C-alpha positions in Angstrom: 0.0 0.0 0.0 1.5 3.3 -1.0 0.7 7.0 -0.7 -2.3 8.0 -2.7 -2.3 11.7 -3.5 -4.2 13.9 -3.5 -6.6 13.2 -0.7 -10.2 13.3 -1.7 -12.4 15.8 0.3 -15.7 14.4 1.5 -16.7 17.3 3.7 -15.7 21.0 3.7 -17.6 23.3 6.0 -16.7 26.9 6.7 -18.7 28.8 9.3 -18.4 32.2 11.0 -21.6 32.9 12.8 -23.6 29.7 13.3 -23.0 29.1 17.0 -22.6 32.4 18.7 -24.3 33.4 21.9 -26.2 31.2 24.4 -27.3 28.8 21.7 -23.6 27.6 21.4 -24.0 25.7 24.7 -26.8 23.6 23.4 -24.6 20.7 22.3 -22.9 21.6 19.1 -23.2 21.4 15.3 -23.2 18.1 13.4 -22.0 17.7 9.8 -22.8 14.3 8.4 -20.9 12.8 5.4 -20.3 9.5 3.7 -16.9 8.0 2.9 -16.1 5.7 0.0 -16.4 2.0 0.7 -12.7 1.4 -0.1 -11.3 4.1 2.2 -8.0 3.4 3.9 -8.0 6.2 6.4 -9.6 9.5 7.1 -7.9 12.8 7.9 -9.7 15.7 9.6 -8.4 19.3 9.5 -10.0 21.7 12.0 -9.3 25.4 12.2 -11.0 28.0 14.4 -10.7 31.5 15.8 -13.2 31.9 18.6 -13.8 34.4 21.4 -15.7 33.8 24.7 -15.3 30.1 24.7 -13.7 27.2 22.9 -14.5 24.8 20.1 -13.4 21.3 19.2 -14.2 18.7 16.5 -15.1 15.1 17.3 -15.1 12.5 14.5 -18.0 10.2 15.1 -19.0 6.9 13.4 -22.2 4.9 13.2 -22.9 1.2 12.9 -26.6 1.7 12.0 -26.5 4.3 9.2 -26.7 7.4 11.4 -29.2 6.6 14.2 -26.6 6.0 16.9 -23.2 7.8 17.0 -20.0 6.8 18.7 -16.9 8.9 19.3 -13.7 7.9 17.5 -11.4 10.9 18.1 -11.5 14.5 19.3 -9.2 17.5 18.6 -8.0 19.8 21.4 -10.1 22.8 22.4 -9.4 25.9 20.3 -10.0 29.4 21.3 -8.4 32.7 20.4 -6.2 30.9 17.9 -5.3 32.2 14.5 -7.3 30.6 11.8 -4.3 29.3 10.0 -3.2 26.9 12.8 -4.9 23.6 12.2 -5.8 20.7 14.5 -5.4 17.3 12.8 -6.9 13.9 13.4 -5.8 10.8 11.5 -8.5 8.1 11.8 -7.9 4.6 10.7 -10.5 2.3 9.2 -9.0 -0.6 11.1 -8.6 0.1 14.8 -6.5 -1.8 17.2 -9.3 -1.9 19.8 -7.0 -0.1 22.2 -6.7 3.6 23.1 -3.5 5.4 24.2 -3.6 6.6 27.8 -1.1 7.9 30.2 -0.4 6.2 33.5 2.2 6.4 36.2 4.9 3.8 35.8 6.1 4.1 39.4 4.8 5.8 42.5 8.3 6.4 43.5 9.5 8.2 40.4 6.1 9.6 39.3 7.2 9.3 35.6 4.3 9.3 33.2 4.4 6.7 30.4 2.2 6.0 27.5 0.3 2.8 27.9 -2.5 1.0 25.9 -5.8 0.1 27.5 -8.9 -1.5 26.0 -11.4 0.6 24.1 -12.8 3.3 26.3 -16.2 4.9 26.4 -17.3 5.5 22.9 -20.9 6.9 23.2 -21.4 10.2 21.5 -19.8 13.2 23.1 -17.9 11.3 25.9 -14.3 11.8 24.7 -12.2 14.5 26.4 -10.2 16.9 24.3 -7.2 15.2 22.5 -8.5 11.7 23.1 -9.1 8.6 20.9 -11.6 5.9 21.9 -9.7 3.2 20.0 -12.9 2.4 18.0 -12.4 2.0 14.3 -14.7 3.5 11.6 -17.9 1.3 11.8 -19.7 2.3 8.6 -19.8 4.6 5.5 -22.0 7.2 7.3 -19.9 9.3 9.7 -20.0 12.9 11.0 -18.0 15.7 12.6 -19.5 17.1 15.7 -18.3 20.6 16.6 -18.6 21.1 20.4 -18.4 24.4 22.3 -17.2 24.9 25.9 -19.4 27.9 26.8 -21.5 30.6 25.3 -19.3 31.8 22.4 -19.4 35.5 22.0 -17.8 35.6 18.5 -16.7 33.1 15.9 -14.2 34.9 13.7 -13.8 31.8 11.6 -14.3 28.1 11.9 -13.8 25.4 9.3 -13.5 21.7 9.1 -12.4 19.6 6.2 -12.6 15.8 6.0 -10.4 14.0 3.5 -10.0 10.3 2.7 -7.3 8.1 1.3 -8.7 5.4 -1.0 -7.4 2.4 -2.9 -9.8 3.2 -5.7 -8.5 5.2 -8.7 -11.9 6.8 -9.1 -12.5 7.8 -5.4 
């Protein structure tokens, strides 16, 4: 398997005013998309410049065509950032069934080390910022869920792009 360029864009959303004020705390904004059947991996690019709160993007997958959603990966929370700095997620179609976590190797040294644990909670909107659940992509219907930490006073810019690598020469 080699590099397939360019990546194919399956979702490109640019917003500036859709979630300002008290309504921004009502969950978030969902953008649903379909990926080609022969997708190798999905790459998410999220950029935002927000005042009065923060925003993050969570990649969610569904095993029933979009009725139930499960978290796969979430970006860090962005606020007051320049709109050119991007948060990236690389989501594999085949997951290991494990999620990276950090634990203390020794009480005496207090040194934190990266460890693998079994798949964590994967229900919608349960991942913390910069977390992966360890769950692979479960179907062709997926979505990006943009979450807000508090009542956003101003969204200067916010955009999310989802791209796929595919084995198909036509995808």
